C-alpha positions as CSV (number, residue, x, y, z in Angstrom):
1,M,-3.7,-3.1,-11.0
2,A,-6.7,-1.3,-12.3
3,L,-8.0,1.5,-9.8
4,G,-11.4,0.8,-8.7
5,Y,-12.2,-2.5,-10.4
6,G,-11.0,-5.9,-11.3
7,S,-10.1,-9.1,-9.0
8,E,-6.8,-7.5,-7.7
9,Y,-8.4,-4.3,-6.7
10,Q,-11.5,-5.9,-5.1
11,L,-9.4,-8.4,-3.1
12,L,-6.8,-5.7,-1.5
13,R,-10.0,-3.6,-0.8
14,Y,-11.8,-6.1,1.1
15,L,-8.3,-7.1,2.9
16,G,-7.7,-3.5,3.6
17,H,-11.1,-2.3,4.7
18,H,-13.5,-5.1,5.2
19,R,-11.1,-8.1,6.3
20,N,-13.0,-9.2,9.4
21,Y,-16.1,-9.5,7.1
22,L,-14.1,-11.3,4.3
23,N,-12.8,-13.9,6.9
24,K,-16.3,-14.5,8.2
25,K,-17.5,-15.2,4.7
26,I,-14.4,-17.8,4.3
27,Q,-15.0,-19.4,7.7
28,G,-18.6,-19.9,6.6
29,V,-17.3,-22.0,3.8
30,T,-14.7,-23.7,5.5
31,G,-16.8,-24.5,8.4
32,S,-14.4,-23.4,11.0
33,D,-14.3,-20.4,13.2
34,S,-10.6,-20.8,13.9
35,P,-8.7,-17.5,13.0
36,I,-7.3,-16.9,9.5
37,E,-4.0,-15.7,9.1
38,W,-3.1,-13.9,5.7
39,M,0.4,-13.9,4.5
40,D,1.9,-10.6,3.7
41,Y,2.8,-10.2,0.1
42,P,6.3,-10.2,-0.7
43,V,8.6,-7.4,-1.9
44,D,9.3,-6.9,-5.7
45,S,11.9,-4.0,-6.2
46,K,11.2,-4.2,-10.0
47,R,7.8,-2.8,-9.5
48,D,7.1,0.8,-8.7
49,S,4.7,0.1,-5.7
50,K,7.6,-2.6,-4.5
51,D,4.8,-4.8,-3.9
52,G,4.8,-8.2,-5.6
53,E,2.9,-11.6,-5.4
54,W,3.8,-15.1,-4.3
55,T,4.7,-17.3,-7.1
56,G,5.4,-21.2,-7.2
57,I,6.5,-22.5,-3.7
58,T,8.4,-19.8,-2.3
59,F,5.6,-19.0,0.2
60,L,6.4,-22.4,2.0
61,K,9.9,-20.9,3.2
62,H,7.9,-18.8,5.5
63,L,5.8,-21.3,6.8
64,K,8.3,-24.1,7.5
65,S,8.5,-23.5,11.2
66,T,4.6,-22.9,11.6
67,L,3.6,-25.9,9.7
68,S,6.9,-28.0,10.6
69,L,7.8,-28.4,6.8
70,N,11.1,-29.6,5.5
71,Y,11.5,-27.0,2.8
72,G,14.6,-28.3,1.4
73,E,13.2,-31.5,0.3
74,I,10.1,-30.1,-1.1
75,E,12.1,-27.4,-2.9
76,K,14.1,-30.3,-4.2
77,A,11.1,-32.3,-5.3
78,W,9.4,-29.3,-6.8
79,G,12.4,-28.8,-9.3
80,D,11.7,-32.2,-10.7
81,F,7.8,-31.6,-10.9
82,W,7.9,-28.2,-12.6
83,P,10.0,-26.3,-14.7
84,K,12.5,-23.9,-12.7
85,G,12.5,-21.3,-15.6
86,G,9.5,-19.3,-17.0
87,T,6.4,-18.5,-15.5
88,Q,5.4,-20.5,-12.3
89,Q,2.0,-20.2,-10.6
90,S,1.2,-17.0,-9.0
91,W,-1.2,-16.4,-6.1
92,D,-3.6,-13.6,-5.5
93,G,-3.3,-14.2,-1.9
94,I,-2.4,-16.8,0.6
95,F,-4.0,-17.7,4.2
96,V,-3.6,-20.4,6.8
97,Q,-6.4,-21.9,8.8
98,D,-6.1,-24.9,11.1
99,K,-2.7,-25.7,9.6
100,T,-4.2,-25.8,6.2
101,I,-2.8,-23.6,3.3
102,Y,-5.5,-21.8,1.2
103,L,-4.2,-20.6,-2.1
104,V,-6.4,-17.7,-3.4
105,E,-7.6,-17.2,-6.9
106,A,-9.9,-14.0,-7.3
107,K,-12.2,-13.5,-10.0
108,A,-14.3,-10.5,-10.9
109,H,-15.7,-10.8,-14.4
110,V,-15.9,-13.3,-16.8
111,E,-12.7,-12.8,-18.9
112,E,-10.7,-13.6,-15.7
113,M,-12.2,-17.1,-15.9
114,R,-10.6,-17.8,-19.3
115,S,-7.1,-18.9,-19.2
116,T,-4.5,-18.5,-21.7
117,P,-2.6,-21.8,-23.1
118,C,0.8,-22.5,-21.7
119,G,3.5,-20.5,-23.4
120,A,6.5,-22.5,-22.1
121,N,9.5,-23.8,-24.3
122,E,9.4,-27.5,-25.8
123,K,11.6,-28.9,-22.8
124,S,9.4,-27.1,-20.3
125,C,6.2,-28.3,-21.9
126,E,7.4,-32.0,-21.6
127,I,7.9,-31.5,-17.8
128,I,4.4,-29.6,-17.4
129,K,2.6,-32.2,-19.4
130,K,4.0,-34.9,-16.8
131,A,2.7,-33.0,-14.1
132,L,-0.7,-32.3,-15.4
133,K,-1.2,-36.0,-15.7
134,S,-1.8,-35.9,-11.8
135,V,-5.0,-33.8,-12.6
136,T,-6.7,-36.5,-14.9
137,K,-6.0,-40.0,-15.8
138,D,-7.1,-39.4,-19.2
139,A,-3.8,-39.1,-21.1
140,K,-5.0,-37.4,-24.1
141,L,-6.9,-34.9,-22.0
142,A,-3.7,-34.2,-19.9
143,D,-1.8,-33.6,-23.2
144,S,-4.5,-31.3,-24.6
145,L,-4.6,-29.1,-21.6
146,M,-1.4,-27.3,-22.4
147,N,-3.3,-25.4,-25.4
148,S,-6.8,-25.3,-23.6
149,N,-8.4,-22.4,-21.7
150,L,-8.7,-25.0,-19.0
151,Y,-4.8,-24.7,-18.3
152,Q,-4.9,-22.2,-15.4
153,L,-7.0,-24.3,-13.3
154,A,-5.5,-27.5,-14.2
155,N,-1.9,-26.3,-13.1
156,R,-3.3,-25.1,-10.0
157,I,-5.0,-28.7,-9.1
158,A,-1.6,-30.2,-10.3
159,F,0.1,-27.8,-7.7
160,V,-2.0,-28.7,-4.7
161,H,-1.6,-32.5,-5.8
162,F,2.2,-31.8,-5.6
163,L,1.9,-30.1,-1.9
164,K,-0.5,-32.9,-0.7
165,E,2.1,-35.7,-2.0
166,H,4.9,-34.1,0.1
167,G,2.9,-33.7,3.2
168,V,1.3,-30.4,2.9
169,T,-2.4,-29.9,3.4
170,A,-3.4,-27.2,1.0
171,K,-6.5,-26.2,-0.7
172,L,-7.6,-23.8,-3.6
173,C,-9.9,-20.8,-2.6
174,Y,-11.5,-19.2,-5.4
175,I,-13.0,-15.8,-4.2
176,F,-15.6,-14.8,-6.8
177,F,-16.6,-11.1,-7.0
178,L,-20.2,-10.2,-7.9
179,N,-21.3,-6.8,-9.4
180,D,-18.1,-5.2,-10.3
181,K,-19.9,-2.6,-12.0
182,H,-17.0,-1.3,-14.1
183,W,-17.0,-4.3,-16.1
184,K,-19.4,-4.9,-19.1
185,D,-19.0,-8.6,-18.5
186,A,-19.4,-8.4,-14.8
187,V,-21.0,-11.5,-13.2
188,M,-24.1,-10.3,-11.4
189,N,-25.0,-13.5,-9.7
190,K,-23.8,-16.6,-7.8
191,S,-25.2,-19.0,-10.3
192,E,-23.3,-17.6,-13.3
193,Y,-20.1,-18.2,-11.6
194,E,-21.4,-21.8,-10.6
195,D,-22.1,-22.4,-14.2
196,L,-18.8,-21.3,-15.4
197,F,-16.6,-23.0,-12.9
198,D,-18.7,-26.2,-12.8
199,S,-18.4,-26.4,-16.6
200,E,-14.6,-26.3,-16.2
201,C,-14.4,-28.8,-13.5
202,N,-16.5,-31.2,-15.6
203,K,-14.4,-30.7,-18.7
204,L,-11.3,-31.7,-16.6
205,K,-13.3,-34.7,-15.2
206,L,-12.3,-34.0,-11.6
207,S,-12.9,-36.7,-9.1
208,Q,-14.9,-36.1,-5.8
209,N,-11.5,-35.8,-4.0
210,Q,-10.3,-33.3,-6.1
211,K,-13.4,-31.1,-5.9
212,T,-13.3,-31.0,-2.0
213,E,-9.8,-29.6,-2.4
214,I,-11.6,-26.4,-3.9
215,I,-13.5,-23.9,-1.8
216,K,-15.7,-21.2,-3.4
217,V,-16.4,-17.9,-1.9
218,Y,-18.8,-15.5,-3.2
219,V,-18.7,-11.7,-2.2
220,D,-21.1,-9.1,-3.6
221,A,-18.6,-6.1,-4.4
222,E,-21.5,-3.5,-4.2
223,K,-23.2,-4.3,-1.0
224,D,-21.4,-7.3,1.2
225,G,-19.8,-5.7,4.4
226,F,-21.6,-2.5,4.1
227,D,-24.5,-3.2,6.3
228,R,-22.4,-3.2,9.5
229,Q,-23.3,-0.9,12.4
230,R,-21.0,2.2,12.3
């Protein structure tokens, strides 16, 4: 994590110092004032900090009682939907509101909006290609996503589709931080993020239903949360 800047820093900063403010921003977008429950991050003994991040569906094990999930069945289905080895989806944060799971992607500058292509081996690529067909009915487009800068967004949408197919209510929550002054390509206004993200969604040819499964929260890293009474 870069100290003082970047999406991971900004998200942890708001969770640690301005959590109530961040929650209110999110509630304003979800349209519900129900409590927001953030999941603690997992432990990773391989890191010096011992702090990890949630990857794949492992977080569901900790929600199976709260949300009445059959984790065993979901885990088995996930093994057929996505490769077991290699890199699985990783989440910047996860919270639950009104029994809906929100999978958080945080962005703080333009470079973080650009995805690298899939680097899986040939066998895994075939499994992933099949999974990505849940994102679009355009088979040619689905195949091209593997080597596209749209790959990250596409596999996140496929992930939400998988959960939905197995009775889990989930959405993607993109938290866009504005004015991260340490980055030369920091995004200064909401409309710039809107243009970048809408362009990606249009290229993926997302349906209206798919678009409703993505919420966007905008936080000005230079001023939001600092006008509270002391």
